[in-house]
C-alpha positions as CSV (number, residue, x, y, z in Angstrom):
1,M,0.0,0.0,0.0
2,K,1.3,3.5,-0.9
3,K,1.9,6.0,1.9
4,I,1.6,9.8,1.6
5,L,3.2,12.1,4.1
6,V,1.2,15.3,4.5
7,A,3.1,18.1,6.3
8,C,2.6,21.6,7.4
9,G,4.4,23.9,9.9
10,A,2.7,22.6,13.0
11,G,1.2,19.4,11.7
12,I,-2.3,20.5,12.7
13,A,-4.2,23.2,10.8
14,T,-3.5,23.2,7.0
15,S,-2.3,19.6,6.9
16,T,-5.6,18.5,8.3
17,V,-7.4,20.3,5.4
18,V,-5.0,18.7,2.9
19,C,-5.4,15.2,4.5
20,Q,-9.1,15.5,4.1
21,K,-8.8,16.5,0.4
22,I,-6.4,13.7,-0.3
23,E,-8.5,11.1,1.4
24,E,-11.5,12.3,-0.7
25,L,-9.4,12.0,-3.8
26,L,-8.2,8.5,-2.9
27,K,-11.7,7.4,-2.2
28,R,-13.1,8.9,-5.5
29,E,-10.3,7.4,-7.6
30,R,-10.4,4.1,-5.7
31,I,-6.7,4.3,-4.8
32,Q,-5.6,2.5,-1.7
33,A,-3.1,4.6,0.2
34,E,-2.3,5.6,3.8
35,V,-2.2,9.3,4.6
36,I,0.2,10.2,7.4
37,Q,0.0,13.7,8.9
38,C,3.1,15.4,10.4
39,K,5.0,18.5,11.1
40,I,7.4,19.8,8.4
41,M,10.3,19.2,10.7
42,E,9.3,15.5,11.0
43,V,9.4,14.8,7.3
44,K,13.1,14.1,7.1
45,A,12.9,11.3,9.7
46,K,9.6,9.9,8.3
47,Q,10.5,10.0,4.6
48,T,11.6,6.4,4.5
49,Q,8.0,5.4,5.4
50,A,6.5,7.2,2.5
51,D,6.1,7.1,-1.3
52,V,5.3,10.8,-1.7
53,I,5.5,14.0,0.4
54,V,2.7,16.5,0.2
55,S,3.4,19.8,1.9
56,T,1.5,23.1,2.5
57,T,4.8,25.0,2.7
58,I,8.2,25.1,1.1
59,L,10.2,22.1,2.2
60,P,13.5,22.9,4.0
61,T,15.5,20.4,2.1
62,S,15.3,18.0,-0.8
63,Y,14.2,14.4,-0.6
64,H,14.7,11.2,-2.5
65,L,11.0,10.8,-3.3
66,P,8.4,12.9,-5.1
67,T,7.4,16.1,-3.3
68,I,4.2,18.1,-4.0
69,I,3.3,21.5,-2.7
70,A,-0.4,21.5,-1.9
71,T,-1.3,25.2,-1.6
72,A,-4.0,24.6,-4.3
73,Y,-6.1,22.7,-1.6
74,I,-5.8,25.8,0.7
75,T,-6.5,28.4,-2.0
76,G,-9.0,26.4,-4.0
77,I,-7.2,27.4,-7.2
78,Q,-6.0,24.7,-9.7
79,M,-7.1,21.8,-7.4
80,E,-7.7,19.5,-10.3
81,Q,-4.1,19.9,-11.4
82,L,-3.0,19.1,-7.8
83,D,-5.2,16.0,-7.8
84,Q,-3.6,14.8,-10.9
85,Q,-0.1,15.4,-9.5
86,I,-0.9,13.2,-6.5
87,I,-2.5,10.5,-8.6
88,D,0.6,10.5,-10.9
89,A,2.9,10.2,-8.0
90,L,1.1,7.2,-6.6
91,I,0.7,5.2,-9.9
């Protein structure tokens, strides 16, 4: 099963919104994946547990797996393109 790390500054507010959007996307597209919510500072330690990183903020370093900035889920602008990026990263 694929795993998605969803990170924001505190691991609470915006990542919760993004987690909900991703879970809706996964259900709609019938993709089985686990969504793991965390703080941006936890991503480096948890990256080995994931297949893709979705963040609401600029990531402080580079990673060895796909990274996606999810501000579209917060702004409501270009959400379909973000959905497709996530789907493409999981397939």
